[in-house]
TORDREN-477265 format. One line per 3 residues: number of its first residue (from 1); their letters; for each residue x, y, z of C-alpha. Coordinates in nm, 4 decimals. Example, Ala and Ser with C-alpha at 12.3 -4.5 7.8 and 13.67 -1.06 7.14 Angstrom:
REM residues 2
1> AS> 1.2300,-0.4500,0.7800 ~ 1.3670,-0.1060,0.7140
REM end
This chain:
REM residues 222
1> MYL> -8.5893,-4.1261,4.0047 ~ -8.7940,-4.2970,3.7441 ~ -8.4891,-4.4251,3.5176
4> RKF> -8.3623,-4.6531,3.8089 ~ -8.5825,-4.9246,3.6837 ~ -8.4175,-4.9135,3.3378
7> LTC> -8.0585,-4.8120,3.3861 ~ -7.7530,-5.0547,3.4324 ~ -7.3982,-5.0133,3.5259
10> PIC> -7.1415,-4.9646,3.2273 ~ -6.9011,-5.1604,3.4190 ~ -7.0470,-5.4712,3.5710
13> GAK> -7.3974,-5.4551,3.4253 ~ -7.5948,-5.4515,3.7650 ~ -7.9050,-5.2473,3.7948
16> LTG> -7.8501,-4.8888,3.8917 ~ -8.0502,-4.8115,4.2071 ~ -8.1372,-4.4696,4.3608
19> SKS> -8.0347,-4.3025,4.6985 ~ -8.0235,-3.9567,4.8354 ~ -7.7573,-3.7881,5.0413
22> KGN> -7.7444,-3.4408,5.2267 ~ -7.5247,-3.1865,5.1209 ~ -7.5091,-2.7937,5.0919
25> GGY> -7.8500,-2.6728,5.0286 ~ -8.0368,-3.0042,5.1031 ~ -8.0727,-3.3432,4.9770
28> YHY> -7.9427,-3.4726,4.6397 ~ -8.0569,-3.7824,4.4529 ~ -7.8131,-4.0086,4.2887
31> YHC> -7.8361,-4.3180,4.0441 ~ -7.5543,-4.5711,4.1484 ~ -7.4363,-4.9192,4.0819
34> SHN> -7.6251,-5.1608,4.3165 ~ -7.3276,-5.3933,4.3229 ~ -7.0375,-5.1201,4.3644
37> HKH> -7.0792,-4.7633,4.4270 ~ -6.7421,-4.7023,4.2707 ~ -6.8665,-4.8376,3.9305
40> ANY> -7.1412,-4.5798,3.8782 ~ -7.2522,-4.2847,4.0731 ~ -7.4468,-4.0043,3.8957
43> RAD> -7.6651,-3.7114,4.0007 ~ -8.0249,-3.8022,3.9249 ~ -8.1150,-3.4641,3.8144
46> EAN> -7.8400,-3.4504,3.5384 ~ -7.9196,-3.7973,3.4276 ~ -8.2901,-3.7206,3.3918
49> KGF> -8.2193,-3.4119,3.2083 ~ -7.9845,-3.5818,2.9760 ~ -8.2578,-3.8549,2.9114
52> IQY> -8.5130,-3.5983,2.8205 ~ -8.2688,-3.4203,2.5902 ~ -8.2240,-3.7587,2.4179
55> VSK> -8.5792,-3.8389,2.3680 ~ -8.6512,-3.4790,2.2638 ~ -8.4244,-3.5489,1.9576
58> LKP> -8.6513,-3.8193,1.8445 ~ -8.8748,-3.6580,1.5736 ~ -9.1275,-3.8617,1.3874
61> NAA> -9.1366,-3.9219,1.0341 ~ -9.4495,-3.7412,0.9477 ~ -9.5410,-3.9502,0.6568
64> VLA> -9.4888,-4.2743,0.8420 ~ -9.6723,-4.1666,1.1519 ~ -9.9674,-4.0491,0.9408
67> LYN> -9.9775,-4.3963,0.7886 ~ -9.9390,-4.5763,1.1194 ~ -10.2433,-4.3588,1.2391
70> EIL> -10.4440,-4.4580,0.9308 ~ -10.3726,-4.8239,0.9840 ~ -10.4737,-4.8069,1.3607
73> QDV> -10.8035,-4.6390,1.2452 ~ -10.8675,-4.8935,0.9719 ~ -10.8062,-5.1875,1.2161
76> RGE> -11.0326,-5.0132,1.4660 ~ -11.2986,-4.9640,1.2011 ~ -11.2863,-5.3373,1.0921
79> KVK> -11.3082,-5.4332,1.4717 ~ -11.6119,-5.2207,1.5265 ~ -11.7882,-5.3569,1.2265
82> ANH> -11.7131,-5.7249,1.3173 ~ -11.8565,-5.6607,1.6902 ~ -12.1659,-5.4953,1.5555
85> LQA> -12.2346,-5.7949,1.2997 ~ -12.1640,-6.0452,1.5835 ~ -12.4030,-5.8548,1.8338
88> DKL> -12.6751,-5.8376,1.5619 ~ -12.6387,-6.2376,1.5167 ~ -12.6610,-6.2714,1.8902
91> QKD> -12.9690,-6.0665,1.8989 ~ -13.1479,-6.3049,1.6721 ~ -13.0687,-6.5796,1.9165
94> VEV> -13.2273,-6.3776,2.1697 ~ -13.5367,-6.3443,1.9739 ~ -13.5561,-6.7102,1.9283
97> LDK> -13.5464,-6.7529,2.2919 ~ -13.8251,-6.5034,2.3366 ~ -14.0454,-6.7181,2.1066
100> RMD> -13.9566,-7.0433,2.2999 ~ -14.0443,-6.8730,2.6201 ~ -14.3726,-6.7482,2.4818
103> AVQ> -14.4319,-7.1201,2.3633 ~ -14.3754,-7.2466,2.7202 ~ -14.6145,-6.9951,2.8570
106> NKY> -14.8904,-7.0956,2.6137 ~ -14.8332,-7.4541,2.6875 ~ -14.8855,-7.3989,3.0490
109> YDG> -15.2120,-7.2073,2.9955 ~ -15.3314,-7.4883,2.7765 ~ -15.2648,-7.7366,3.0470
112> EIT> -14.9956,-7.9096,2.8464 ~ -14.7219,-7.8762,3.1054 ~ -14.7245,-7.8376,3.4868
115> ASE> -14.6195,-7.5364,3.6768 ~ -14.3100,-7.6832,3.7681 ~ -14.2146,-7.7838,3.4239
118> KTK> -14.2912,-7.4372,3.3289 ~ -14.0516,-7.2839,3.5882 ~ -13.7865,-7.5183,3.5012
121> QMA> -13.8007,-7.4589,3.1290 ~ -13.8353,-7.0709,3.1794 ~ -13.5409,-7.0477,3.4173
124> RYE> -13.3198,-7.2300,3.1468 ~ -13.4145,-7.0001,2.8834 ~ -13.3973,-6.6837,3.1036
127> DEK> -13.0331,-6.7885,3.2046 ~ -12.9337,-6.8453,2.8350 ~ -13.1052,-6.5137,2.7537
130> AKL> -12.9067,-6.3333,3.0166 ~ -12.5853,-6.4669,2.9180 ~ -12.6508,-6.3424,2.5400
133> QRR> -12.7620,-6.0232,2.6478 ~ -12.4249,-5.9662,2.8511 ~ -12.2442,-6.0726,2.5471
136> IDT> -12.4183,-5.8407,2.3262 ~ -12.3975,-5.5516,2.5794 ~ -12.0031,-5.6117,2.5708
139> LRL> -11.9832,-5.6284,2.2150 ~ -12.1953,-5.2927,2.1669 ~ -11.9718,-5.1361,2.4125
142> SAD> -11.6430,-5.2192,2.2572 ~ -11.7916,-5.1178,1.9336 ~ -11.9048,-4.7883,2.0479
145> LKV> -11.6028,-4.6852,2.2731 ~ -11.4588,-4.3586,2.1374 ~ -11.0909,-4.4554,2.0799
148> KEK> -11.0167,-4.1910,1.8300 ~ -10.9225,-3.9674,2.1209 ~ -10.6869,-4.2106,2.2719
151> LNY> -10.5216,-4.2710,1.9222 ~ -10.4561,-3.8904,1.8988 ~ -10.3014,-3.8937,2.2371
154> SIN> -10.0708,-4.1683,2.1639 ~ -9.9704,-4.0180,1.8448 ~ -9.9196,-3.6688,2.0258
157> IIG> -9.6980,-3.8568,2.2733 ~ -9.4807,-4.0172,2.0087 ~ -9.4433,-3.6761,1.8389
160> NLG> -9.3408,-3.5027,2.1805 ~ -9.1589,-3.7434,2.3874 ~ -8.9262,-3.4751,2.5439
163> GFF> -9.2104,-3.2818,2.6493 ~ -9.4094,-3.5570,2.7675 ~ -9.1125,-3.6946,2.9879
166> SQA> -9.0906,-3.3502,3.1414 ~ -9.4473,-3.3254,3.2777 ~ -9.5669,-3.6828,3.3161
169> SPE> -9.5837,-3.8477,3.6395 ~ -9.3084,-4.1154,3.7271 ~ -9.5596,-4.3961,3.7115
172> VKI> -9.6559,-4.2936,3.3654 ~ -9.2867,-4.2490,3.2576 ~ -9.2187,-4.5976,3.3764
175> KLL> -9.4960,-4.7540,3.1628 ~ -9.3771,-4.5738,2.8557 ~ -9.0151,-4.6603,2.9044
178> GSI> -9.1078,-5.0222,2.9392 ~ -9.2762,-5.0087,2.5955 ~ -8.9916,-4.8245,2.4353
181> FPE> -8.6985,-5.0031,2.5625 ~ -8.7676,-5.3754,2.5914 ~ -8.4416,-5.4260,2.7538
184> KIE> -8.2227,-5.2251,3.0176 ~ -8.0374,-4.9061,2.9236 ~ -7.6624,-4.8914,2.9930
187> YDG> -7.5690,-4.5363,3.1135 ~ -7.2101,-4.4080,3.1813 ~ -7.3016,-4.0529,3.2966
190> KKY> -7.2808,-3.9132,2.9323 ~ -7.4407,-4.1567,2.6778 ~ -7.7087,-4.4142,2.6700
193> RTK> -7.6703,-4.7541,2.5247 ~ -7.9124,-5.0410,2.4776 ~ -7.9264,-5.3806,2.2994
196> NYN> -8.2574,-5.3532,2.1908 ~ -8.5134,-5.1003,2.0913 ~ -8.8995,-5.0920,2.0118
199> KML> -8.9022,-5.2033,1.6291 ~ -9.2209,-5.0101,1.5646 ~ -9.0675,-4.6765,1.7077
202> DII> -8.7692,-4.7574,1.5004 ~ -8.9756,-4.7157,1.1929 ~ -9.1588,-4.3995,1.3099
205> FQE> -8.8670,-4.2072,1.4296 ~ -8.6662,-4.0960,1.1311 ~ -8.3532,-4.0391,1.3435
208> TKH> -8.3384,-4.3885,1.4481 ~ -8.3465,-4.5579,1.1232 ~ -7.9742,-4.6382,1.1496
211> LEG> -8.0634,-4.8696,1.4259 ~ -8.2226,-5.1274,1.1821 ~ -7.9967,-5.4199,1.1184
214> RKK> -7.7302,-5.3497,1.3856 ~ -7.6318,-5.6378,1.6112 ~ -7.3943,-5.4545,1.8327
217> KEV> -7.4868,-5.2138,2.1171 ~ -7.6327,-4.8889,1.9785 ~ -7.5071,-4.5567,2.1196
220> FPQ> -7.7388,-4.2829,2.2103 ~ -7.5840,-3.9381,2.2597 ~ -7.7326,-3.7036,2.5082
REM end
């Protein structure tokens, strides 16, 4: 009953919670008002089915969706370049430290510094070099991560929310719902209503363009 974290009672606004009761043929799950069961009491399977039917009607605007994907790729590309440039700059700092460490070794061999002085200076340089190398490795890794597959996966989810909600685990559904609906969803057994909606998806989905600029509660038919 993944929707119980997002549904509210149409009468009192209390959160809908979930429970099960035994009937003919086994147990049945219900969403009901946590304040008063008489306010709202709906079969969970019917509510879930209705919600999937609703999100299935959200069809992405192909042109806007393609532009959105292109922007993400461009932003990612610029970030990759910036990370590589920063890593290259830090690598030069590492080379400077290597030269300083060589100089310390030469001073020791020439008798200009003692063994304890050499150990102290080398430890300081090695610590600085280790910190720089960790930073470089992090930048290289973040730059080389293959995010194209992740972007394509995200775009596919947006384009097929109904299918996704039919197959995804409850945990994944909850995470996605949290990003789509910033506020709770009111459900009266037939329709879904919300005071707010993710503005990015408001642009991407052509069937939700009518939501822009409205200040009252929107009504989402099943």
